[in-house]
Backbone bond lengths (Angstrom), bond angles and torsions (degrees), N, CA, C in turn:
res aa  C-N    CA-C-N  psi(-1)  N-CA   C-N-CA  omega(-1)  CA-C   N-CA-C  phi
1 M - - - 1.471 - - 1.540 108.25 -
2 L 1.327 116.59 146.49 1.430 121.80 179.18 1.506 110.47 -70.76
3 K 1.316 116.76 128.07 1.459 120.85 -179.42 1.512 110.23 -82.46
4 A 1.354 115.43 168.62 1.465 118.58 -178.60 1.517 111.39 -63.27
5 K 1.324 117.28 -33.11 1.461 119.87 176.83 1.515 107.00 -131.90
6 T 1.321 115.75 121.89 1.469 119.49 179.17 1.512 106.33 -137.50
7 F 1.329 118.29 -164.54 1.470 122.39 -178.52 1.491 110.18 -130.77
8 L 1.322 114.51 140.50 1.472 121.30 175.45 1.533 106.33 -107.09
9 E 1.301 116.82 121.26 1.455 120.71 -178.90 1.501 110.20 -86.35
10 L 1.315 114.86 123.15 1.464 121.66 179.25 1.519 108.83 -115.86
11 A 1.355 116.58 118.08 1.473 120.17 178.59 1.508 108.46 -93.25
12 T 1.319 118.51 110.24 1.431 122.97 -177.53 1.521 109.45 -127.80
13 G 1.334 114.73 115.75 1.457 117.94 177.26 1.511 113.06 60.01
14 G 1.319 115.96 31.76 1.467 119.54 178.07 1.510 113.35 80.14
15 V 1.345 117.66 1.17 1.461 121.04 179.20 1.518 109.02 -106.89
16 L 1.312 116.75 135.28 1.456 121.15 -178.95 1.504 109.52 -92.32
17 L 1.341 116.44 119.80 1.460 121.45 179.14 1.500 109.62 -110.57
18 L 1.292 118.18 147.87 1.450 122.09 178.79 1.498 108.93 -116.37
19 A 1.344 116.38 117.30 1.459 121.02 179.96 1.519 109.04 -112.34
20 P 1.344 117.86 125.52 1.478 119.37 -178.09 1.525 110.36 -67.59
21 L 1.311 115.95 142.20 1.451 122.48 177.80 1.520 107.71 -120.53
22 D 1.313 117.87 113.42 1.434 122.43 -178.44 1.514 109.16 -107.39
23 L 1.351 116.85 109.65 1.442 120.73 -175.74 1.535 112.72 -70.15
24 R 1.344 116.25 -10.74 1.472 118.75 177.88 1.533 112.49 -91.86
25 A 1.349 114.77 0.48 1.466 118.62 178.40 1.514 109.91 -61.86
26 Q 1.327 117.56 151.38 1.454 121.84 -175.02 1.523 112.82 -99.07
27 T 1.328 117.55 2.85 1.451 119.57 -178.61 1.524 110.70 -108.70
28 L 1.316 115.56 146.90 1.470 122.25 174.77 1.516 106.20 -94.79
29 K 1.312 115.92 121.11 1.471 119.25 -170.91 1.512 111.12 -145.01
30 A 1.320 115.83 134.54 1.469 121.23 171.68 1.502 108.21 -101.73
31 V 1.323 116.55 141.81 1.447 120.08 -178.48 1.524 109.61 -119.80
32 P 1.321 118.21 93.04 1.462 120.50 179.15 1.520 111.55 -87.60
33 I 1.332 116.90 167.50 1.459 120.16 170.29 1.524 106.07 -82.17
34 Q 1.324 116.38 113.71 1.470 119.69 -172.36 1.520 112.28 -60.86
35 E 1.327 117.52 -36.30 1.459 120.42 -176.29 1.519 113.04 -66.52
36 S 1.318 117.92 -15.61 1.472 120.31 -176.87 1.519 112.52 -78.26
37 G 1.336 116.96 -18.27 1.467 118.85 -176.28 1.512 112.44 75.19
38 L 1.314 117.10 17.07 1.484 122.74 -178.89 1.500 110.46 -119.97
39 N 1.329 116.79 147.94 1.429 122.24 176.69 1.530 109.23 -126.74
40 V 1.330 115.06 149.87 1.454 121.37 -179.77 1.516 110.19 -117.55
41 A 1.300 115.93 134.98 1.476 120.11 176.79 1.514 108.88 -136.19
42 L 1.300 116.27 153.28 1.453 120.87 178.39 1.518 109.59 -84.43
43 G 1.341 115.99 132.24 1.456 120.14 179.21 1.522 111.19 -99.41
44 D 1.321 117.37 -138.33 1.461 121.47 -178.44 1.501 111.97 -72.70
45 I 1.306 116.40 147.47 1.457 124.04 171.95 1.537 108.70 -118.59
46 T 1.325 116.55 124.85 1.444 121.74 178.52 1.525 108.88 -111.07
47 D 1.318 115.38 116.61 1.463 121.98 -176.96 1.516 110.40 -108.68
48 S 1.319 117.94 116.45 1.469 120.53 -176.88 1.544 109.92 -115.30
49 R 1.299 116.68 40.73 1.479 119.24 179.96 1.546 111.25 -58.52
50 T 1.323 114.59 125.49 1.474 121.46 175.86 1.513 108.64 -137.76
51 N 1.321 115.87 171.91 1.469 120.70 175.87 1.547 111.27 -87.73
52 G 1.305 116.98 -10.03 1.459 120.28 -178.96 1.510 112.27 -82.63
53 K 1.335 115.14 178.88 1.471 121.41 179.41 1.524 113.21 -94.68
54 F 1.317 116.33 -12.39 1.466 119.38 -174.37 1.517 110.65 -113.10
55 F 1.330 114.94 157.40 1.469 124.21 175.18 1.542 110.37 58.24
56 Q 1.320 115.92 34.00 1.476 119.20 174.28 1.527 108.66 -103.80
57 Y 1.325 115.67 125.41 1.456 118.86 176.79 1.517 108.15 -164.41
58 L 1.297 114.23 162.82 1.477 122.25 172.59 1.517 105.55 -124.20
59 R 1.319 116.42 107.99 1.478 120.89 -176.29 1.517 110.12 -93.59
60 I 1.343 113.95 125.42 1.476 121.64 -177.62 1.523 108.82 -111.65
61 E 1.313 117.17 124.62 1.464 121.37 175.32 1.532 108.65 -103.74
62 V 1.336 114.33 131.33 1.469 120.77 177.29 1.514 108.33 -117.86
63 K 1.321 115.79 133.22 1.458 122.45 -178.20 1.533 110.94 -109.03
64 L 1.312 114.09 126.85 1.464 121.89 174.42 1.523 109.88 -101.72
65 S 1.300 116.80 140.04 1.482 119.59 177.89 1.521 109.27 -148.14
66 G 1.345 113.22 155.39 1.476 118.77 178.78 1.501 110.96 142.32
67 A 1.308 116.55 152.55 1.486 121.90 -178.35 1.501 111.57 -62.01
68 A 1.352 118.92 -25.19 1.454 122.17 -178.31 1.527 111.51 -64.11
69 L 1.332 118.38 -21.21 1.448 121.65 -179.63 1.510 112.34 -68.81
70 E 1.325 116.88 -26.12 1.466 120.20 -176.64 1.531 111.54 -61.09
71 T 1.298 116.68 -29.81 1.448 120.87 -178.53 1.545 111.97 -102.40
72 A 1.336 116.67 6.00 1.466 120.59 -178.16 1.527 110.14 -87.11
73 L 1.321 116.95 142.94 1.456 121.34 174.25 1.523 110.40 -70.66
74 G 1.336 116.33 -34.69 1.428 121.29 178.37 1.511 112.66 172.36
75 A 1.317 115.16 -174.35 1.454 122.15 179.95 1.512 110.50 -141.67
76 T 1.317 117.73 153.20 1.450 121.28 -179.13 1.519 110.52 -85.79
77 K 1.311 117.21 164.94 1.446 120.17 171.45 1.512 108.62 -68.11
78 P 1.325 118.90 151.72 1.447 120.99 -177.33 1.542 112.43 -63.06
79 V 1.302 115.23 141.27 1.462 120.85 174.64 1.499 107.93 -109.53
80 I 1.332 117.56 118.25 1.443 122.82 179.23 1.526 108.47 -94.60
81 T 1.288 117.00 112.48 1.459 121.02 -177.06 1.521 112.95 -85.71
82 E 1.323 117.18 -33.19 1.476 122.11 177.65 1.521 108.61 -145.84
83 A 1.329 116.16 137.74 1.451 121.02 176.97 1.523 109.28 -155.93
84 V 1.337 116.06 136.97 1.465 120.97 176.74 1.533 108.01 -138.59
85 D 1.330 115.35 153.36 1.477 119.06 169.52 1.530 108.76 -95.98
86 D 1.319 116.84 176.91 1.475 118.66 -174.11 1.519 113.10 -75.13
87 S 1.341 117.48 0.07 1.443 119.60 172.42 1.531 110.82 -91.92
88 G 1.337 115.31 -8.11 1.474 120.45 -179.88 1.525 113.10 97.70
89 R 1.334 118.95 -0.22 1.467 120.46 -179.80 1.522 111.46 -74.30
90 S 1.324 116.04 133.06 1.454 121.05 174.75 1.525 110.17 -77.17
91 L 1.323 116.94 135.73 1.446 121.87 -175.17 1.548 113.52 -110.59
92 V 1.311 116.37 4.82 1.470 120.60 -176.47 1.513 109.81 -82.49
93 K 1.340 115.09 134.94 1.459 120.96 177.25 1.528 108.55 -80.83
94 T 1.305 117.26 88.08 1.475 121.23 -174.17 1.504 113.42 -64.63
95 A 1.332 116.61 -29.43 1.484 119.61 -176.15 1.522 111.06 -89.53
96 E 1.322 118.08 1.70 1.480 120.21 -175.98 1.528 110.83 -68.43
97 R 1.323 116.14 138.94 1.476 121.23 179.50 1.521 109.05 -68.49
98 K 1.321 114.18 139.12 1.458 119.31 175.58 1.528 109.21 -90.44
99 D 1.325 114.97 108.72 1.462 120.02 -177.35 1.518 110.55 -79.04
100 P 1.342 117.38 152.01 1.457 121.08 179.51 1.519 111.95 -67.47
101 L 1.322 115.84 157.54 1.442 123.38 -176.76 1.540 110.83 -59.36
102 F 1.330 118.09 -39.64 1.467 120.44 -176.54 1.515 111.91 -68.17
103 W 1.319 118.10 -16.09 1.475 122.51 177.85 1.521 112.45 -88.74
104 T 1.323 117.15 -35.94 1.487 120.90 -174.48 1.525 112.80 -90.94
105 L 1.323 118.79 -10.52 1.455 121.66 -175.50 1.545 110.01 -67.67
106 Q 1.307 116.27 126.32 1.477 122.57 174.17 1.512 108.05 -98.21
107 L 1.332 117.15 118.63 1.456 120.82 -176.07 1.551 110.59 -69.93
108 N 1.304 114.91 145.44 1.463 121.88 174.00 1.523 108.63 -106.15
109 E 1.331 114.27 67.23 1.484 119.73 -173.52 1.507 113.27 -66.99
110 S 1.333 118.13 -29.71 1.456 121.67 -179.51 1.530 113.32 -88.66
111 K 1.331 115.16 4.34 1.469 120.90 -179.98 1.539 111.70 53.67
112 K 1.297 115.22 46.02 1.466 121.30 179.36 1.529 110.06 -75.34
113 T 1.321 115.48 159.02 1.449 119.95 177.64 1.530 111.07 -97.79
114 S 1.344 116.58 11.80 1.469 121.43 175.54 1.503 108.97 -150.42
115 L 1.321 115.34 144.34 1.457 122.51 178.46 1.527 108.25 -138.06
116 E 1.316 115.72 145.57 1.472 120.77 175.77 1.528 108.86 -121.83
117 Q 1.349 114.91 133.65 1.448 121.69 178.00 1.516 108.58 -135.93
118 S 1.313 117.20 148.00 1.472 121.11 -177.90 1.534 110.74 -125.28
119 T 1.312 114.94 154.18 1.449 122.82 172.96 1.513 108.75 -144.62
120 D 1.324 115.75 158.95 1.463 120.85 -176.73 1.537 111.86 -107.30
121 L 1.317 115.73 141.35 1.447 123.79 173.57 1.518 109.55 -114.19
122 L 1.312 116.75 173.67 1.454 121.45 174.24 1.523 110.72 -72.19
123 N 1.324 116.71 162.11 1.449 119.76 179.55 1.510 113.74 -67.70
124 P 1.324 120.07 136.86 1.451 121.41 173.84 1.517 110.91 -69.82
125 A 1.314 115.21 168.24 1.457 120.21 175.59 1.550 108.96 -66.27
126 R 1.314 116.54 153.76 1.464 121.05 -177.33 1.517 112.41 -57.98
127 R 1.343 115.68 -34.94 1.466 119.53 -176.87 1.539 112.99 -89.54
128 A 1.354 117.73 -2.95 1.454 120.54 -177.46 1.516 112.24 -68.85
129 T 1.321 116.61 143.37 1.448 121.28 -179.69 1.553 112.45 -123.02
130 T 1.341 116.91 -16.16 1.459 120.30 -179.95 1.536 109.28 -142.35
131 I 1.338 115.25 160.15 1.482 120.82 172.70 1.498 108.99 -134.81
132 S 1.316 115.99 157.95 1.453 123.52 174.63 1.521 107.81 -134.89
133 M 1.324 116.05 143.49 1.465 119.92 -174.75 1.509 112.78 -152.31
134 I 1.329 115.04 156.58 1.463 121.60 169.36 1.521 107.66 -130.38
135 G 1.338 116.47 150.82 1.449 120.90 -179.69 1.511 110.53 -175.15
136 Y 1.329 117.42 -160.77 1.440 121.68 -177.39 1.503 110.88 -157.30
137 V 1.332 116.23 163.56 1.464 125.25 170.94 1.530 106.85 -131.96
138 D 1.314 117.33 138.30 1.451 122.13 176.05 1.532 109.93 -102.17
139 V 1.324 116.20 132.76 1.458 122.33 179.34 1.533 107.92 -117.04
140 L 1.351 115.25 130.62 1.464 120.61 -177.83 1.528 111.03 -99.71
141 Q 1.300 116.15 120.87 1.476 122.72 177.16 1.519 109.70 -124.79
142 P 1.330 117.50 81.65 1.470 120.80 -175.56 1.521 114.19 -60.87
143 Q 1.348 117.35 -30.82 1.454 118.41 -178.25 1.518 112.40 -65.24
144 A 1.314 117.92 -16.65 1.466 120.87 178.16 1.520 111.38 -74.46
145 D 1.345 116.87 -15.54 1.463 121.58 179.25 1.512 108.75 -147.69
146 P 1.344 117.08 90.19 1.483 120.58 -178.45 1.537 112.62 -55.35
147 D 1.320 117.20 -27.95 1.460 120.07 -179.68 1.530 112.80 -72.31
148 S 1.352 116.23 -7.57 1.465 118.88 -179.87 1.522 112.71 -84.36
149 I 1.345 116.51 -5.32 1.474 121.27 -179.99 1.531 109.67 -108.79
150 Y 1.299 116.64 128.64 1.472 121.33 179.35 1.535 106.97 -125.10
151 T 1.341 116.22 122.52 1.448 122.21 -175.48 1.529 110.91 -110.62
152 I 1.311 117.47 129.47 1.483 122.26 177.03 1.522 106.94 -113.35
153 K 1.310 116.04 112.37 1.466 120.75 -179.24 1.536 109.20 -82.47
154 S 1.333 114.19 145.87 1.468 121.82 -179.42 1.529 111.24 49.29
155 F 1.350 114.31 47.77 1.459 119.52 -172.84 1.550 114.82 -66.90
156 P 1.372 120.08 -23.42 1.472 116.84 178.84 1.528 114.18 -57.17
157 A 1.337 116.63 -24.99 1.453 121.03 -179.69 1.550 110.07 -70.67
158 S 1.335 116.77 -18.49 1.469 121.38 -178.82 1.527 113.40 -99.57
159 A 1.348 115.77 14.40 1.469 119.09 179.69 1.513 110.78 -57.72
160 G 1.325 116.61 133.74 1.453 121.13 -179.31 1.508 113.08 91.24
161 Q 1.349 118.16 -4.12 1.455 122.26 -178.18 1.532 109.54 -113.68
162 L 1.336 115.90 157.29 1.444 120.55 177.82 1.525 109.59 -69.18
163 L 1.343 116.70 134.95 1.444 121.73 -174.45 1.513 114.17 -112.37
164 A 1.319 118.05 -14.31 1.467 121.07 -175.71 1.527 111.03 -66.46
165 P 1.364 117.58 137.34 1.454 120.31 178.16 1.519 110.68 -62.43
166 K 1.332 115.99 153.79 1.476 122.04 -174.56 1.516 111.74 -58.12
167 E 1.360 116.66 -41.93 1.463 119.42 -176.94 1.515 112.95 -64.05
168 V 1.347 116.04 -28.90 1.463 121.01 177.87 1.524 110.61 -86.54
169 A 1.330 116.34 -35.26 1.453 121.14 -178.84 1.536 110.12 -62.79
170 K 1.324 117.71 -28.53 1.459 120.46 176.94 1.509 111.98 -60.46
171 R 1.307 117.52 -24.20 1.469 121.82 -178.55 1.530 110.27 -97.20
172 G 1.311 117.98 15.92 1.447 121.26 172.80 1.517 116.35 94.00
173 V 1.349 117.96 5.06 1.447 121.49 -179.01 1.536 110.79 -82.41
174 E 1.321 116.51 130.59 1.464 122.14 174.15 1.516 108.32 -134.67
175 I 1.347 116.05 133.07 1.472 121.59 178.87 1.535 107.90 -135.50
176 T 1.317 114.20 125.95 1.460 121.36 177.35 1.519 109.37 -129.58
177 V 1.327 117.89 135.11 1.450 122.33 176.87 1.510 109.62 -103.58
178 L 1.354 116.09 135.04 1.456 120.86 -178.74 1.527 109.03 -126.93
179 T 1.347 114.60 139.34 1.447 120.53 169.54 1.547 106.60 -79.70
180 K 1.336 117.05 173.28 1.447 119.96 179.32 1.531 113.33 -57.32
181 P 1.354 118.61 -46.29 1.471 118.92 178.88 1.535 112.89 -60.85
182 L 1.356 115.97 -38.40 1.459 118.13 178.93 1.536 111.22 -70.46
183 A 1.331 116.42 -36.07 1.442 119.49 177.18 1.517 111.13 -64.12
184 E 1.322 116.66 -42.91 1.448 120.49 177.86 1.533 111.19 -61.64
185 K 1.325 116.28 -38.36 1.482 120.44 179.05 1.516 109.60 -64.79
186 M 1.348 117.06 -42.82 1.453 120.79 -179.95 1.551 110.14 -63.31
187 K 1.310 115.51 -40.98 1.472 120.90 179.55 1.519 110.90 -60.80
188 Q 1.356 116.17 -43.38 1.447 120.49 -178.59 1.552 110.35 -67.91
189 E 1.339 116.67 -39.95 1.468 119.46 178.84 1.514 111.74 -63.45
190 K 1.336 116.78 -41.83 1.449 119.95 179.33 1.528 111.82 -67.10
191 A 1.331 115.77 -37.26 1.445 119.45 179.07 1.532 110.70 -67.30
192 A 1.338 116.95 -38.43 1.465 120.18 180.00 1.529 109.69 -68.37
193 A 1.344 116.84 -39.44 1.457 119.87 178.81 1.504 111.60 -64.78
194 A 1.337 116.95 -40.88 1.456 120.51 179.68 1.525 110.89 -67.89
195 E 1.319 117.04 -37.25 1.462 120.26 179.32 1.526 110.04 -66.14
196 K 1.310 116.52 -39.48 1.455 121.09 -179.82 1.547 109.80 -65.54
197 K 1.309 115.36 -37.65 1.468 120.76 179.27 1.522 110.70 -66.67
198 A 1.357 115.46 -39.99 1.440 119.43 179.31 1.529 112.54 -67.92
199 E 1.338 116.37 -35.42 1.469 120.65 178.15 1.514 112.35 -66.96
200 A 1.366 115.23 -30.70 1.453 119.42 -178.60 1.538 112.30 -82.44
201 A 1.305 117.01 -11.42 1.470 120.72 -178.66 1.534 110.11 -76.17
202 P 1.343 117.82 154.42 1.477 121.75 175.28 1.527 110.44 -56.15
203 P 1.340 118.71 150.98 1.483 121.20 -177.88 1.502 114.23 -52.90
204 S 1.353 117.85 -39.71 1.462 118.68 -178.00 1.522 112.42 -70.13
205 A 1.339 115.71 -29.18 1.477 119.15 -178.38 1.521 112.43 -92.53
206 S 1.331 116.56 -19.58 1.454 120.12 -174.47 1.518 112.77 -61.52
207 E 1.335 116.25 -44.96 1.461 118.09 -179.05 1.519 111.60 -65.22
208 A 1.338 117.13 -42.76 1.465 121.08 178.99 1.532 110.13 -62.42
209 L 1.343 114.70 -39.85 1.464 118.53 -179.47 1.505 110.52 -66.38
210 G 1.331 116.93 -38.60 1.455 121.07 178.33 1.493 112.31 -64.09
211 Q 1.326 116.22 -41.23 1.469 119.50 178.93 1.525 110.94 -67.10
212 A 1.321 115.63 -40.81 1.469 118.87 179.06 1.510 110.80 -64.16
213 F 1.334 115.23 -40.65 1.465 118.80 178.48 1.516 111.78 -63.53
214 G 1.342 115.19 -39.15 1.482 119.29 179.77 1.515 111.37 -58.70
215 K 1.306 117.04 -45.18 1.462 120.54 179.45 1.513 110.30 -66.54
216 A 1.336 116.04 -44.74 1.470 118.47 -179.78 1.509 112.37 -64.85
217 F 1.353 115.75 -36.77 1.452 121.46 179.47 1.527 111.23 -62.94
218 D 1.325 114.62 -45.21 1.472 119.38 179.95 1.526 111.20 -60.43
219 T 1.344 115.47 -42.22 1.478 119.95 179.25 1.504 112.00 -68.00
220 L 1.323 114.45 -47.17 1.481 120.39 -175.54 1.516 112.60 -61.22
221 F 1.321 117.49 -41.85 1.445 119.75 -173.16 1.514 113.83 -105.79
222 A 1.340 116.31 12.88 1.456 118.18 178.82 1.516 112.42 -59.72
223 G 1.337 116.88 -33.39 1.462 121.59 -176.97 1.519 113.42 -65.46
224 F 1.353 116.38 -48.96 1.478 115.49 -171.90 1.531 113.40 -106.18
225 M 1.342 117.41 7.62 1.459 118.50 168.41 1.537 109.18 -67.06
226 R 1.324 116.16 -23.70 1.444 120.29 -179.60 1.522 112.19 -100.54
227 M 1.306 116.85 16.39 1.487 120.47 -178.80 1.534 109.51 -65.76
228 S 1.349 113.50 136.78 1.481 119.76 171.46 1.517 108.35 -87.68
229 D 1.312 115.49 173.04 1.472 119.96 -172.87 1.526 112.48 -60.08
230 N 1.325 118.83 -32.91 1.476 120.84 -175.25 1.534 113.40 -94.83
231 D 1.307 116.67 -4.57 1.467 119.98 -176.03 1.519 112.03 -70.54
232 L 1.342 114.77 157.44 1.478 120.95 177.04 1.517 108.92 -121.67
233 L 1.322 114.45 145.36 1.481 120.86 176.76 1.520 108.83 -116.38
234 F 1.338 115.09 126.26 1.455 120.72 175.88 1.541 108.33 -104.24
235 V 1.320 116.09 122.31 1.459 121.34 175.81 1.518 106.06 -97.91
236 V 1.333 116.55 113.55 1.462 122.14 -170.41 1.516 110.89 -119.46
237 K 1.325 116.29 123.27 1.440 122.13 172.02 1.543 106.72 -111.31
238 D 1.293 115.64 116.26 1.476 119.55 -171.74 1.522 109.40 -147.55
239 P 1.329 117.43 75.29 1.461 121.23 -172.98 1.514 114.72 -62.93
240 Q 1.349 116.72 -25.94 1.463 120.63 -177.65 1.521 113.93 -103.10
241 G 1.330 116.89 7.59 1.468 121.16 178.26 1.517 114.00 61.92
242 Q 1.319 116.31 46.27 1.458 119.95 -177.90 1.510 114.27 -92.91
243 V 1.348 119.00 -20.08 1.463 121.31 -179.20 1.512 107.89 -79.90
244 A 1.336 117.06 112.43 1.471 120.41 -177.24 1.535 112.86 -92.64
245 Y 1.319 117.60 -32.91 1.477 118.34 179.51 1.539 108.67 -162.27
246 I 1.336 114.84 147.00 1.479 122.67 176.71 1.489 107.56 -120.20
247 Q 1.339 117.16 118.50 1.467 120.29 -174.44 1.538 111.05 -125.68
248 I 1.330 114.98 133.55 1.462 121.56 176.94 1.511 108.13 -99.65
249 A 1.327 118.50 127.92 1.454 122.88 -175.80 1.525 110.84 -133.79
250 D 1.337 115.91 163.69 1.477 118.88 175.92 1.503 109.75 -79.38
251 E 1.317 117.02 -175.31 1.465 119.77 -175.32 1.510 112.90 -66.80
252 N 1.336 118.08 -15.47 1.475 121.62 178.11 1.524 112.20 -96.20
253 G 1.357 116.62 0.19 1.444 119.81 179.23 1.506 114.62 91.00
254 V 1.349 116.59 5.65 1.469 119.49 -179.92 1.541 107.70 -83.10
255 P 1.329 118.62 126.09 1.465 120.76 -177.69 1.549 112.80 -58.10
256 L 1.296 115.91 135.19 1.467 121.46 176.29 1.520 109.72 -79.74
257 K 1.323 116.59 147.87 1.474 119.78 178.07 1.529 107.71 -74.80
258 T 1.321 113.60 127.50 1.462 119.96 179.95 1.521 109.69 -115.58
259 G 1.319 115.67 161.42 1.462 119.91 -178.95 1.515 112.65 -107.84
260 S 1.325 116.22 -130.21 1.459 120.28 -175.67 1.529 111.99 -67.68
261 R 1.322 114.20 152.31 1.457 120.77 177.93 1.533 108.67 -125.27
262 S 1.319 116.62 155.12 1.444 119.95 173.56 1.544 108.60 -146.46
263 L 1.317 115.47 156.57 1.459 120.99 -175.84 1.515 109.21 -142.24
264 S 1.327 116.57 133.54 1.452 122.08 170.96 1.513 108.80 -138.43
265 Q 1.306 117.38 161.00 1.447 121.71 -173.84 1.524 110.51 -127.09
266 D 1.339 114.64 136.75 1.447 121.96 173.77 1.528 105.84 -104.25
267 K 1.318 117.61 98.89 1.452 121.37 -175.62 1.524 113.21 -66.73
268 D 1.330 116.83 -28.93 1.460 119.58 179.42 1.505 112.93 -66.43
269 S 1.338 116.30 -42.95 1.480 119.54 -179.23 1.524 112.22 -94.26
270 G 1.349 117.68 -11.13 1.443 120.89 -179.60 1.494 114.29 74.03
271 T 1.363 117.22 25.97 1.461 120.86 -178.44 1.523 111.22 -113.01
272 Y 1.318 114.51 157.59 1.465 122.75 173.21 1.518 108.85 -111.19
273 N 1.345 116.56 138.01 1.458 122.04 173.14 1.531 106.74 -103.96
274 Y 1.324 115.51 109.95 1.450 122.50 -173.11 1.528 109.38 -116.53
275 S 1.342 118.21 107.10 1.435 120.40 -178.60 1.534 111.02 -101.08
276 V 1.339 114.67 144.05 1.456 123.08 -178.07 1.514 108.37 -125.36
277 G 1.351 115.83 129.41 1.451 119.65 -179.16 1.512 112.35 -86.32
278 L 1.344 115.61 139.46 1.463 122.41 177.53 1.535 107.23 -131.76
279 S 1.340 115.16 140.62 1.464 118.84 -178.40 1.521 112.50 -83.70
280 A 1.333 118.13 -16.26 1.442 123.57 179.78 1.542 109.41 -138.98
281 P 1.313 117.38 159.00 1.456 119.12 177.65 1.517 111.77 -56.84
282 V 1.329 116.00 139.25 1.457 120.08 -180.00 1.535 108.10 -67.67
283 P 1.354 117.62 131.53 1.479 119.54 -179.44 1.529 111.34 -63.09
284 A 1.323 115.60 147.47 1.471 120.95 178.53 1.512 112.50 -61.12
285 T 1.358 115.93 -24.69 1.461 120.92 -178.72 1.526 112.87 -92.10
286 A 1.342 116.95 5.55 1.471 119.57 -175.43 1.522 111.00 -65.55
287 Q 1.341 114.16 153.79 1.473 121.98 178.22 1.499 108.45 -107.27
288 L 1.316 113.88 151.74 1.480 120.47 171.28 1.522 107.49 -117.52
289 K 1.326 116.10 120.79 1.455 121.59 178.24 1.506 109.56 -104.13
290 L 1.326 115.00 122.44 1.447 121.78 176.99 1.523 109.05 -107.33
291 Y 1.301 115.00 120.71 1.495 119.76 178.77 1.517 109.26 -104.49
292 F 1.341 116.09 128.35 1.435 120.70 -177.17 1.531 111.40 -111.60
293 A 1.313 114.70 144.90 1.447 120.40 177.52 1.533 109.23 -81.04
294 T 1.314 115.87 120.39 1.454 121.60 177.53 1.533 108.79 -127.73
295 P 1.318 118.99 166.73 1.463 120.56 178.24 1.520 113.34 -56.08
296 K 1.357 117.86 -26.74 1.455 120.49 -179.65 1.527 111.97 -90.71
297 S 1.313 118.04 -31.75 1.481 119.19 -172.90 1.531 113.16 -90.15
298 L 1.318 118.82 -18.31 1.451 121.13 -176.31 1.525 110.28 -112.56
299 I 1.355 115.16 119.48 1.460 120.14 177.19 1.517 108.52 -98.29
300 H 1.298 115.78 123.10 1.477 122.92 179.80 1.514 107.29 -96.49
301 V 1.339 116.71 113.52 1.457 121.24 -174.90 1.543 109.44 -112.80
302 P 1.328 117.99 100.96 1.471 120.22 177.99 1.511 111.93 -81.35
303 F 1.314 117.59 159.17 1.447 121.23 177.91 1.530 108.93 -149.87
304 K 1.319 115.22 162.69 1.460 120.55 169.89 1.534 108.74 -144.94
305 F 1.307 116.50 143.94 1.448 122.96 176.02 1.530 106.81 -129.95
306 E 1.300 115.41 129.77 1.468 120.76 -173.29 1.515 112.19 -117.93
307 N 1.336 115.72 137.54 1.458 121.80 175.32 1.530 112.26 48.95
308 T 1.317 116.20 47.86 1.446 121.45 179.64 1.520 111.00 -78.16
309 P 1.332 118.73 123.37 1.466 121.01 179.91 1.527 111.74 -61.41
310 L 1.325 117.53 137.50 1.439 122.03 173.92 1.525 110.63 -86.09
311 P 1.326 118.70 148.61 1.475 121.14 -179.01 1.530 112.24 -62.01
């Protein structure tokens, strides 16, 4: 739980600064990294407090603004690391899955100087009237580090092969793109391997193992069981969270229009299955652009809001 006085760590120019955060302060204040040229402001708050168990949430909108956004590829939804209401209740969803950066990034395709992103917290206490929180937003600026962009030309020919550059692969990153037939083949191979493992298990453990596999299988392949014929599946292993965005473009580098996306995680192998919908077959000359988070390309923008009135 957030204490009355804690510290917000701000990384500025490689130097770690400690700024005291007093939850009893009477001012509402955002604390951006000044050198980033970005500012953070609190947007709309949607409070759905009910006595029931369903449809309860506290939606927080955070607004980013500044000229630096014009050159940014996009920004992530806000991550609230600590939040309490004035009754002392913690509002952070501690059990919530941490999604990869390439999934949460909101593109700034219109090169706007402001972006709005929302995230949900737990319901405040019925008697609560204010909340205080600290968190951050990540902004991706690839042009600040040309080495953070890796382009694979005519990538469909490399389907089923590892695509990550060697310098990134050394840090444990693996990326493979699969067409629907290749994805189906992988699914069948994993199912056969799991079935063989279950058959080799002792009788008492075999049934439990089969049930556990069934649940894991449903979760693991939920994303690409719904793949259409033209969709692509990216199998991503990224233990350090370095993959910031995966972009499909034509031979001239112009991004192709994509449709629905889905994401599932295989916790045993540490990989994400990320499927991208396409309305037409991907051209043989298409490019795959991989954007990586580096100290130069990723701007970490922390913020705090204190004693914010609830609606």
